[in-house]
N, C-alpha and C positions, 0 to 999 in steps of 0.2 A: 180556225185557220190563221196562219201567220199573215198571209196576204189575202185580200178580199178578191174572190173570183166573180162576184156580182151575180151568182146564180139565182139569188132570191128575187132579182129584178126581172128574171125571165118569166114569160107567161107559159104555164104548163099546157102542153098540147099532146095529142096522140095521133099517130097516123099509121096506115097499114103498110106492112111489108109482107106480101103474099097473104097468109092467113094470120099473121102475128100483129099485135098492137105494139108499136114502137113509141116509147116515152121520149118526149122532147121538151126543150125550152126555147121559146120563140122570143127574140129580142127585137124591139121596134125602135126606129129612130126617134130622136127628140121631136116634139111638135108633130107627131105622127098624124097624118090625114088619110083616112081610109079611102078617100076619093082620088088620091094620087097614085101614081105607079112608081114603085121603088125597085132598084136592083137588089138582088138577094144572094146570100152566100150560105152554103151548107158547111158546117164546121164539125170535123170528125175527131174523136178523142183517141188517145194512145191506147195500146194494148194494156189491159188491166185498169184503165181509167174509166171514169164515168162523166156524164155531161156537166156535173156540178163542179168540175175541176178546171183544168186549163182551157177546155173548149168553150166553157161559158165565159171565161175571162176574155178570150179573143172575140167571141160573138158580141159581148157587151161593148167592147171597144169599137168594133166595126159598126155596130148600130149607132153609136154616138157620132159616127161620120156619115150617116145617111143610108145605111144598108139594113134591109131586113135580114136577120141572121137566125139560123136554126142549128142549135146544138142538140144532140140526141144520144141516148144510150144504145149501144150495139144490141142487136137481137141476141137473146140468150144471156144477156148481161144487164147489170144495173136494174132499173125499173121496167125494162122492156120484157116482153114475153119471149118464150122459146125454151124448149127442152131438147136435149139435156142442158142443164144450166152450166154456164161458164165455158161454153164452147167458143174457141177462137178459130173461126173458119174464114180464110181470106175471101173466098168466093161469096160467102154470105155477107161479109163486111162490106164488100163492094156493092152488093145488091141493096144493103142498107142505104148507101149513098144515093143510088138511083131512086130508091123509094122516097128518100127525103126530097129529092128534086120533084118527084111525082106530087108530093104534098104541097110544095111551094107553088107549083103552077095552078093549084086549085084556089089559091088566095087571090082575090080580085085586085088587091093592091100590089101584087108582085108583077113586074115586067118579065114575061116569060122568055124574052130574048136577051135578058141581062142577068143570067144566073151564073154564079161562080161557086167554087168549092175550095176548101182548104182543110188541112189536117195537121195534127201534131204527132211526131214520132211514127208509130205504125199507122196512125191515121193519115199521115202525110203519104206513106207508101200506098195505102188504099185509095187515097184521092188521086194520086198519079196514075193508078190503074183504072179508076173509074172514068177519068176523062178520055181514056183511050177508046171507050166504047159508048159513051153517052155524050152525043154531040150537043145536047142541051146545055152542057157545062161549057161556058165560053172562055173561062180562064181558071187556072188552078194554081194553088200555092201549097208548098210543103214546108213545115217548120221542124227542124231537127229530124228530117225524113229518115225512116227506117224501112228496109226491105226485109220483112219477116221471113220470106222464103230463103234469102241468103243466110240469115242467122240460124235458121233451122238446119240448113245443109252444112254450114261451115262453123257454127258456133258464134257466141256473142263476141263483140270486140274485146280483145285481150284474152280470149279463150283459145288455147292451142292444144287441142286434144286429138291425138291420133285416132283415126277411124271414127270420127265424131258422128257422122250420119248413120253409119251402120249400128252403132250403140244406141242412138236415138230411136231408130226404127225397131230394134229389139224391144225397147221399152214400150213402144206403141203396140207391138204385137202382143206383148204380155197383157197390157191394159185392155186391148180389144178382146182377147181370149177370156179374160175374167168377166167382162161385160156380157159376152155371148153366153156365158154360163149363168147369168143372172146375178152376179156378185156386184158389190158396191163399186162405183166408178173410181178410178184413181185420178188424183189431181196433183199438179205441181204448183209451186209458188212462182209468181212473176218476179218478185224481188225478195231478197233475204230479210228476215225479221228479227231474229235473235242476235245478240252481240256476237256469238260464235259464228253464226251464218254470215254476218256482215264482215267480220274479221277475215273469213276464208273466201269471201267473194272474189272471183278471179278478175273481174273487170270494174273499172271506175264507174261505168254506167249503172251497174247493179247497186253499188253503194249510194250513188246519187239518187237513184229512183227509190231506194228504200227510205231515205230521208224524206223525200217528197210525199210518198204514198202512205207511209206507216208512222209518221210523227205528226205533231200538231201543225206542221208546215202546210199540209194540204190533205190530211186524212178526211175521208168521207165514208160513212158506213156501208154504202152499197158498192164500194170498191173493195172487194173481199180478198184480193191477192191470191187468187187461185184460178187455174184453168185446167181443162181436161187433158190428161196425158195423150189421149187419142186425137187431140187437135194436131199433134205434131206431124202426122203423115200428110195432112192437108196443107200445113205450112210448108213442109219440105217440097211439095209438088208445085209450089207457086213461085212466080217471078213478078214482082211489082212493076218492073220496067220493061216487060217483055216486048211490047210494041209501042213504046213511048214515042218513037220517031213518027208514028202515024198521027199524032196529035196536031202537028204543024198544019196550018198556020195559026191555030189557037195557041196562046202563050202559056208557059209554065214559069213559075218563080220558086226558087229554092232558097230558104233562109236557114243559116246554120251558124253555130258558134265556132270561133277560130280554135277553141280548145276542146271541141266535141270529139270524143273518140269514135263517134259514128260518122264523121265527116265523109268517109269514103263511100257511104251510101248515096249522099248528095252528089258527090263527084261522078259516081257511076250513072246516075240518072241523067245528069247534065251532059255527060259525054255521049250518051246514046240519043238524046233528044235532038230535034232540029230547031232552028230558029222559028219564032222568037222564044228565047230562053234566057234565064239569068240566075246566077248565084249571088246572093247578098250575104256577106260575112259580117257577123257581129263580133267585134274584137273582144278578146278576153272572156268570152262566154263559153260555158260547157254545154253539153246536150240539154240537161235538165234546167239550167239557168234560164232558158227561153220559155219555160213553162209558166213562170210566175214572178221572177225577180224584176221589180219595176224598172231598174236602170237598163235592163235588157229588153223587157217587154215593150217599153216605150219606143225603142228603136225599131223593133219588129212591127209594131202597129203603124208607125209612120210610113214604113216601106210598104206594108200591105195596103194602106189607104191610098198611097200614090199609085200603086199597081192596079188595084181594082177600080180606082177612079178612071184610070186610062182605058182599061179594057172593058169595063162594065158601064161606066158613065160617059166615056168618050172625052174625058178631060185630058188635054195634052199639055 
């Protein structure tokens, strides 16, 4: 990897999500004392990502600032259990977060009244949804937040295709028909891989993400760059920010790069949410810059630490 995500410093753990075993990495503060009580944070990875990438980077950094942090692989993905493999189901992804909270409250050294959550990209959208219905989450943050429901209905940033949703659902119907007849499942790539695919990618974010996931910058073998085509009906039926106004008076923080072509997701969430809420803009950063580039990550971490100190530790 071009930049160290510190995943090797996480303690491998496993926890239950319904009948599935979810693979996680637990990061503990420096000079950890199991007899003390610590605030804790669940960290959720982007769509197509795994725990060893940017979620472990942020978990490690927050642990250095006194938080117990849990990064994990989504069910059906990475090292976590679940079939069909590479399903991207928003409802399931939100239940992953709730199950991660379930796990944290079983740890004697975690303060059950001081649990927060954060996520990157789609993980940010899933986090903003999870806090709507899990009141154990006292504060939530989204980094380069993405609403996968919006992009399934309307296309990726920069994609202007007429009748986009109807074409998408026809592809889903075809994939489901094949599966119903016992044929091999159909998969799509999250990001372009070949030079030709990258050249023809219609959006900046697709090209950015390709460099992040498919080159030495942050390639990891369990991030396989595919998801079930039949995931798309579940994505299209979903709204990350459906009831975000109900979260108040618990706080939300949205961190985004000034050059991110996904900034409108952050703005949509902020506009619908009630106080306390905040957008923190990282100047000259794109969407994927916030995944790993030190000059931007350092700024994000500083803001996250200040935010979670205020709302989980009570430091003003």
